[in-house]
N, C-alpha and C positions, 0 to 999 in steps of 0.2 A: 524553238528547238531546245529539247532537253539534252543534257549531257548523258552519255552512256554510263551505265553503272559499272561496266567492265573497264579495267585499266590495262592496256597492253604495254608490256615492257619492250622498249626500243633501244637498240644499240646505236649510239651516235657515230656517224662517220664525219665527213667534212662539214655538212650542213643538213639541218632538219627543219624545213619550212613548208614542205608539201605533205599534205595529209595522205598517208598510204591507203586510207579507206575510200575517200571521195575525190582526191586529186586537187583539193583546194590549195592554191599556191601562195597565199599572202600571209603565212605564219599562223601563230596560235595565241590563244588567251592562256592565262596561267591561273592555277588555284593551288592552295596549300592544304595538305592533309596531315593532321597530327598523327604521329606514331610514337613509339617508345623512346626514340632517339631525337626527337624534335619534330621537324616537318618534312614531308615529301613535297617536292614541287611537281605538280601534274600539269601537263600541257593539254589544252582542250581545243579541238578544231571548231572555229566559229560557224562553219558551214554545216557539218553533219553531227557535231557533238561528241565525236570519238575522243577518248582520253588516252594519254600516253605518259608513261613513266620512263624518263630518260636517265634516271639514276641521280638526279640532283637532290641534295639535301641541305637543310639549313637548321 
């Protein structure tokens, strides 16, 4: 399974562990994408490869 090239921005509420695209319920893998201010932390669904930006930075 390849990760999607698109990164959807998601607004966090109480919990974000279910993939909005495919319904996978066991959480996400993470990746780090460099930008001008450091790194964006991107969540990747292990089932369908959808990628999400929840606003986390490091």
